[in-house]
PDB file with one MODEL, atoms N, CA, C and O in Angstrom:
MODEL        1
ATOM      1  N   MET A   1       0.835  -1.172   0.000  1.00  0.00           N
ATOM      2  CA  MET A   1       0.000   0.000   0.000  1.00  0.00           C
ATOM      3  C   MET A   1       0.887   1.245   0.000  1.00  0.00           C
ATOM      4  O   MET A   1       1.933   1.268   0.649  1.00  0.00           O
ATOM      5  N   PRO A   2       0.467   2.270  -0.725  1.00  0.00           N
ATOM      6  CA  PRO A   2       1.275   3.488  -0.775  1.00  0.00           C
ATOM      7  C   PRO A   2       1.403   4.127   0.607  1.00  0.00           C
ATOM      8  O   PRO A   2       0.421   4.283   1.332  1.00  0.00           O
ATOM      9  N   ASP A   3       2.613   4.483   0.943  1.00  0.00           N
ATOM     10  CA  ASP A   3       2.864   5.108   2.234  1.00  0.00           C
ATOM     11  C   ASP A   3       3.038   6.609   2.039  1.00  0.00           C
ATOM     12  O   ASP A   3       3.512   7.061   0.997  1.00  0.00           O
ATOM     13  N   ALA A   4       2.653   7.365   3.044  1.00  0.00           N
ATOM     14  CA  ALA A   4       2.842   8.814   3.040  1.00  0.00           C
ATOM     15  C   ALA A   4       2.881   9.269   4.489  1.00  0.00           C
ATOM     16  O   ALA A   4       2.299   8.617   5.356  1.00  0.00           O
ATOM     17  N   PRO A   5       3.555  10.372   4.766  1.00  0.00           N
ATOM     18  CA  PRO A   5       3.596  10.873   6.142  1.00  0.00           C
ATOM     19  C   PRO A   5       2.184  11.104   6.682  1.00  0.00           C
ATOM     20  O   PRO A   5       1.375  11.788   6.056  1.00  0.00           O
ATOM     21  N   GLY A   6       1.904  10.533   7.831  1.00  0.00           N
ATOM     22  CA  GLY A   6       0.604  10.714   8.477  1.00  0.00           C
ATOM     23  C   GLY A   6      -0.504   9.814   7.972  1.00  0.00           C
ATOM     24  O   GLY A   6      -1.600   9.819   8.533  1.00  0.00           O
ATOM     25  N   ARG A   7      -0.248   9.035   6.920  1.00  0.00           N
ATOM     26  CA  ARG A   7      -1.293   8.161   6.374  1.00  0.00           C
ATOM     27  C   ARG A   7      -1.481   6.956   7.287  1.00  0.00           C
ATOM     28  O   ARG A   7      -0.515   6.314   7.701  1.00  0.00           O
ATOM     29  N   VAL A   8      -2.740   6.662   7.593  1.00  0.00           N
ATOM     30  CA  VAL A   8      -3.104   5.514   8.424  1.00  0.00           C
ATOM     31  C   VAL A   8      -4.059   4.643   7.617  1.00  0.00           C
ATOM     32  O   VAL A   8      -5.014   5.142   7.021  1.00  0.00           O
ATOM     33  N   TRP A   9      -3.796   3.343   7.603  1.00  0.00           N
ATOM     34  CA  TRP A   9      -4.639   2.389   6.878  1.00  0.00           C
ATOM     35  C   TRP A   9      -5.523   1.609   7.843  1.00  0.00           C
ATOM     36  O   TRP A   9      -5.103   1.255   8.945  1.00  0.00           O
ATOM     37  N   ARG A  10      -6.751   1.350   7.413  1.00  0.00           N
ATOM     38  CA  ARG A  10      -7.704   0.498   8.139  1.00  0.00           C
ATOM     39  C   ARG A  10      -8.212  -0.550   7.153  1.00  0.00           C
ATOM     40  O   ARG A  10      -8.081  -0.389   5.939  1.00  0.00           O
ATOM     41  N   GLU A  11      -8.787  -1.613   7.682  1.00  0.00           N
ATOM     42  CA  GLU A  11      -9.333  -2.658   6.824  1.00  0.00           C
ATOM     43  C   GLU A  11     -10.720  -3.061   7.288  1.00  0.00           C
ATOM     44  O   GLU A  11     -11.076  -2.894   8.455  1.00  0.00           O
ATOM     45  N   ALA A  12     -11.498  -3.597   6.353  1.00  0.00           N
ATOM     46  CA  ALA A  12     -12.830  -4.113   6.659  1.00  0.00           C
ATOM     47  C   ALA A  12     -13.075  -5.346   5.795  1.00  0.00           C
ATOM     48  O   ALA A  12     -12.661  -5.391   4.636  1.00  0.00           O
ATOM     49  N   ASP A  13     -13.742  -6.334   6.354  1.00  0.00           N
ATOM     50  CA  ASP A  13     -14.085  -7.543   5.608  1.00  0.00           C
ATOM     51  C   ASP A  13     -15.183  -7.235   4.591  1.00  0.00           C
ATOM     52  O   ASP A  13     -16.024  -6.364   4.813  1.00  0.00           O
ATOM     53  N   ILE A  14     -15.160  -7.961   3.476  1.00  0.00           N
ATOM     54  CA  ILE A  14     -16.215  -7.881   2.465  1.00  0.00           C
ATOM     55  C   ILE A  14     -16.953  -9.207   2.468  1.00  0.00           C
ATOM     56  O   ILE A  14     -16.327 -10.265   2.545  1.00  0.00           O
ATOM     57  N   ASN A  15     -18.274  -9.163   2.385  1.00  0.00           N
ATOM     58  CA  ASN A  15     -19.125 -10.362   2.302  1.00  0.00           C
ATOM     59  C   ASN A  15     -18.972 -11.298   3.493  1.00  0.00           C
ATOM     60  O   ASN A  15     -19.124 -12.512   3.352  1.00  0.00           O
ATOM     61  N   TYR A  16     -18.678 -10.754   4.647  1.00  0.00           N
ATOM     62  CA  TYR A  16     -18.545 -11.580   5.850  1.00  0.00           C
ATOM     63  C   TYR A  16     -19.916 -11.800   6.475  1.00  0.00           C
ATOM     64  O   TYR A  16     -20.688 -10.854   6.627  1.00  0.00           O
ATOM     65  N   THR A  17     -20.219 -13.037   6.837  1.00  0.00           N
ATOM     66  CA  THR A  17     -21.468 -13.317   7.546  1.00  0.00           C
ATOM     67  C   THR A  17     -21.184 -13.875   8.930  1.00  0.00           C
ATOM     68  O   THR A  17     -21.688 -13.343   9.918  1.00  0.00           O
ATOM     69  N   SER A  18     -20.391 -14.931   9.028  1.00  0.00           N
ATOM     70  CA  SER A  18     -19.977 -15.467  10.325  1.00  0.00           C
ATOM     71  C   SER A  18     -18.909 -16.527  10.094  1.00  0.00           C
ATOM     72  O   SER A  18     -18.724 -17.008   8.975  1.00  0.00           O
ATOM     73  N   GLY A  19     -18.210 -16.883  11.162  1.00  0.00           N
ATOM     74  CA  GLY A  19     -17.184 -17.913  11.045  1.00  0.00           C
ATOM     75  C   GLY A  19     -15.949 -17.430  10.314  1.00  0.00           C
ATOM     76  O   GLY A  19     -15.434 -16.348  10.596  1.00  0.00           O
ATOM     77  N   PHE A  20     -15.471 -18.237   9.367  1.00  0.00           N
ATOM     78  CA  PHE A  20     -14.266 -17.934   8.598  1.00  0.00           C
ATOM     79  C   PHE A  20     -14.421 -16.605   7.867  1.00  0.00           C
ATOM     80  O   PHE A  20     -15.443 -16.368   7.224  1.00  0.00           O
ATOM     81  N   ARG A  21     -13.424 -15.745   7.959  1.00  0.00           N
ATOM     82  CA  ARG A  21     -13.512 -14.395   7.403  1.00  0.00           C
ATOM     83  C   ARG A  21     -13.342 -14.329   5.894  1.00  0.00           C
ATOM     84  O   ARG A  21     -13.779 -13.352   5.285  1.00  0.00           O
ATOM     85  N   GLY A  22     -12.740 -15.300   5.278  1.00  0.00           N
ATOM     86  CA  GLY A  22     -12.527 -15.240   3.834  1.00  0.00           C
ATOM     87  C   GLY A  22     -11.369 -14.327   3.467  1.00  0.00           C
ATOM     88  O   GLY A  22     -10.678 -13.804   4.341  1.00  0.00           O
ATOM     89  N   ASP A  23     -11.160 -14.137   2.164  1.00  0.00           N
ATOM     90  CA  ASP A  23      -9.996 -13.407   1.667  1.00  0.00           C
ATOM     91  C   ASP A  23     -10.282 -11.964   1.265  1.00  0.00           C
ATOM     92  O   ASP A  23      -9.345 -11.189   1.076  1.00  0.00           O
ATOM     93  N   GLU A  24     -11.538 -11.586   1.131  1.00  0.00           N
ATOM     94  CA  GLU A  24     -11.871 -10.262   0.605  1.00  0.00           C
ATOM     95  C   GLU A  24     -11.815  -9.183   1.680  1.00  0.00           C
ATOM     96  O   GLU A  24     -12.369  -9.327   2.770  1.00  0.00           O
ATOM     97  N   ARG A  25     -11.114  -8.078   1.328  1.00  0.00           N
ATOM     98  CA  ARG A  25     -11.005  -6.945   2.247  1.00  0.00           C
ATOM     99  C   ARG A  25     -11.066  -5.637   1.463  1.00  0.00           C
ATOM    100  O   ARG A  25     -10.681  -5.566   0.295  1.00  0.00           O
ATOM    101  N   ILE A  26     -11.551  -4.629   2.131  1.00  0.00           N
ATOM    102  CA  ILE A  26     -11.432  -3.244   1.675  1.00  0.00           C
ATOM    103  C   ILE A  26     -10.401  -2.598   2.586  1.00  0.00           C
ATOM    104  O   ILE A  26     -10.463  -2.757   3.805  1.00  0.00           O
ATOM    105  N   LEU A  27      -9.460  -1.875   2.007  1.00  0.00           N
ATOM    106  CA  LEU A  27      -8.480  -1.115   2.782  1.00  0.00           C
ATOM    107  C   LEU A  27      -8.693   0.354   2.459  1.00  0.00           C
ATOM    108  O   LEU A  27      -8.799   0.727   1.291  1.00  0.00           O
ATOM    109  N   TYR A  28      -8.756   1.180   3.477  1.00  0.00           N
ATOM    110  CA  TYR A  28      -9.004   2.604   3.256  1.00  0.00           C
ATOM    111  C   TYR A  28      -8.094   3.423   4.159  1.00  0.00           C
ATOM    112  O   TYR A  28      -7.760   3.019   5.273  1.00  0.00           O
ATOM    113  N   SER A  29      -7.705   4.580   3.649  1.00  0.00           N
ATOM    114  CA  SER A  29      -6.770   5.432   4.379  1.00  0.00           C
ATOM    115  C   SER A  29      -7.475   6.678   4.897  1.00  0.00           C
ATOM    116  O   SER A  29      -8.560   7.040   4.443  1.00  0.00           O
ATOM    117  N   ASN A  30      -6.829   7.317   5.854  1.00  0.00           N
ATOM    118  CA  ASN A  30      -7.392   8.527   6.444  1.00  0.00           C
ATOM    119  C   ASN A  30      -7.352   9.717   5.485  1.00  0.00           C
ATOM    120  O   ASN A  30      -7.932  10.762   5.781  1.00  0.00           O
ATOM    121  N   ASP A  31      -6.679   9.577   4.339  1.00  0.00           N
ATOM    122  CA  ASP A  31      -6.662  10.668   3.365  1.00  0.00           C
ATOM    123  C   ASP A  31      -7.414  10.313   2.079  1.00  0.00           C
ATOM    124  O   ASP A  31      -7.215  10.950   1.045  1.00  0.00           O
ATOM    125  N   GLY A  32      -8.285   9.286   2.147  1.00  0.00           N
ATOM    126  CA  GLY A  32      -9.233   9.047   1.067  1.00  0.00           C
ATOM    127  C   GLY A  32      -8.918   7.951   0.064  1.00  0.00           C
ATOM    128  O   GLY A  32      -9.707   7.739  -0.857  1.00  0.00           O
ATOM    129  N   LEU A  33      -7.799   7.244   0.199  1.00  0.00           N
ATOM    130  CA  LEU A  33      -7.512   6.143  -0.722  1.00  0.00           C
ATOM    131  C   LEU A  33      -8.317   4.911  -0.327  1.00  0.00           C
ATOM    132  O   LEU A  33      -8.506   4.636   0.858  1.00  0.00           O
ATOM    133  N   ILE A  34      -8.791   4.169  -1.332  1.00  0.00           N
ATOM    134  CA  ILE A  34      -9.557   2.948  -1.077  1.00  0.00           C
ATOM    135  C   ILE A  34      -9.065   1.868  -2.033  1.00  0.00           C
ATOM    136  O   ILE A  34      -8.973   2.087  -3.241  1.00  0.00           O
ATOM    137  N   TYR A  35      -8.751   0.705  -1.479  1.00  0.00           N
ATOM    138  CA  TYR A  35      -8.290  -0.440  -2.261  1.00  0.00           C
ATOM    139  C   TYR A  35      -9.091  -1.669  -1.864  1.00  0.00           C
ATOM    140  O   TYR A  35      -9.636  -1.750  -0.763  1.00  0.00           O
ATOM    141  N   LYS A  36      -9.152  -2.629  -2.792  1.00  0.00           N
ATOM    142  CA  LYS A  36      -9.799  -3.914  -2.526  1.00  0.00           C
ATOM    143  C   LYS A  36      -8.794  -5.020  -2.795  1.00  0.00           C
ATOM    144  O   LYS A  36      -8.008  -4.940  -3.738  1.00  0.00           O
ATOM    145  N   THR A  37      -8.823  -6.055  -1.961  1.00  0.00           N
ATOM    146  CA  THR A  37      -8.076  -7.280  -2.237  1.00  0.00           C
ATOM    147  C   THR A  37      -9.050  -8.450  -2.156  1.00  0.00           C
ATOM    148  O   THR A  37      -9.859  -8.538  -1.232  1.00  0.00           O
ATOM    149  N   SER A  38      -8.962  -9.338  -3.125  1.00  0.00           N
ATOM    150  CA  SER A  38      -9.818 -10.531  -3.150  1.00  0.00           C
ATOM    151  C   SER A  38      -9.036 -11.791  -2.825  1.00  0.00           C
ATOM    152  O   SER A  38      -9.600 -12.882  -2.753  1.00  0.00           O
ATOM    153  N   ASP A  39      -7.717 -11.633  -2.626  1.00  0.00           N
ATOM    154  CA  ASP A  39      -6.859 -12.796  -2.408  1.00  0.00           C
ATOM    155  C   ASP A  39      -5.976 -12.626  -1.167  1.00  0.00           C
ATOM    156  O   ASP A  39      -4.813 -13.030  -1.159  1.00  0.00           O
ATOM    157  N   HIS A  40      -6.528 -12.043  -0.155  1.00  0.00           N
ATOM    158  CA  HIS A  40      -5.875 -11.834   1.140  1.00  0.00           C
ATOM    159  C   HIS A  40      -4.505 -11.183   1.014  1.00  0.00           C
ATOM    160  O   HIS A  40      -3.489 -11.743   1.425  1.00  0.00           O
ATOM    161  N   TYR A  41      -4.505  -9.984   0.435  1.00  0.00           N
ATOM    162  CA  TYR A  41      -3.333  -9.093   0.388  1.00  0.00           C
ATOM    163  C   TYR A  41      -2.263  -9.491  -0.623  1.00  0.00           C
ATOM    164  O   TYR A  41      -1.162  -8.942  -0.582  1.00  0.00           O
ATOM    165  N   LYS A  42      -2.545 -10.418  -1.520  1.00  0.00           N
ATOM    166  CA  LYS A  42      -1.558 -10.740  -2.561  1.00  0.00           C
ATOM    167  C   LYS A  42      -1.573  -9.688  -3.666  1.00  0.00           C
ATOM    168  O   LYS A  42      -0.518  -9.270  -4.142  1.00  0.00           O
ATOM    169  N   THR A  43      -2.783  -9.255  -4.079  1.00  0.00           N
ATOM    170  CA  THR A  43      -2.938  -8.208  -5.086  1.00  0.00           C
ATOM    171  C   THR A  43      -3.985  -7.208  -4.612  1.00  0.00           C
ATOM    172  O   THR A  43      -4.829  -7.513  -3.770  1.00  0.00           O
ATOM    173  N   PHE A  44      -3.906  -6.000  -5.179  1.00  0.00           N
ATOM    174  CA  PHE A  44      -4.816  -4.925  -4.790  1.00  0.00           C
ATOM    175  C   PHE A  44      -5.351  -4.224  -6.030  1.00  0.00           C
ATOM    176  O   PHE A  44      -4.663  -4.120  -7.046  1.00  0.00           O
ATOM    177  N   THR A  45      -6.587  -3.744  -5.936  1.00  0.00           N
ATOM    178  CA  THR A  45      -7.193  -2.924  -6.969  1.00  0.00           C
ATOM    179  C   THR A  45      -7.611  -1.616  -6.334  1.00  0.00           C
ATOM    180  O   THR A  45      -8.333  -1.606  -5.336  1.00  0.00           O
ATOM    181  N   GLN A  46      -7.158  -0.503  -6.912  1.00  0.00           N
ATOM    182  CA  GLN A  46      -7.543   0.797  -6.361  1.00  0.00           C
ATOM    183  C   GLN A  46      -8.968   1.104  -6.782  1.00  0.00           C
ATOM    184  O   GLN A  46      -9.314   1.006  -7.960  1.00  0.00           O
ATOM    185  N   ILE A  47      -9.792   1.475  -5.812  1.00  0.00           N
ATOM    186  CA  ILE A  47     -11.187   1.812  -6.066  1.00  0.00           C
ATOM    187  C   ILE A  47     -11.343   3.324  -6.177  1.00  0.00           C
ATOM    188  O   ILE A  47     -12.068   3.824  -7.037  1.00  0.00           O
ATOM    189  N   LYS A  48     -10.660   4.035  -5.304  1.00  0.00           N
ATOM    190  CA  LYS A  48     -10.749   5.501  -5.322  1.00  0.00           C
ATOM    191  C   LYS A  48      -9.388   6.083  -5.068  1.00  0.00           C
ATOM    192  O   LYS A  48      -9.234   7.304  -5.040  1.00  0.00           O
TER     193      LYS A  48
ENDMDL
END
């Protein structure tokens, strides 16, 4: 993930219902970047 001074990243599960969390995540930064991973952090697609 792109790093920058003061940038903080958070993550959220996608399509989670219960039990095993799966591989899909949304990652978002405090300065507005949003990425998705469908393979548990192996690859990323920028959404915004």
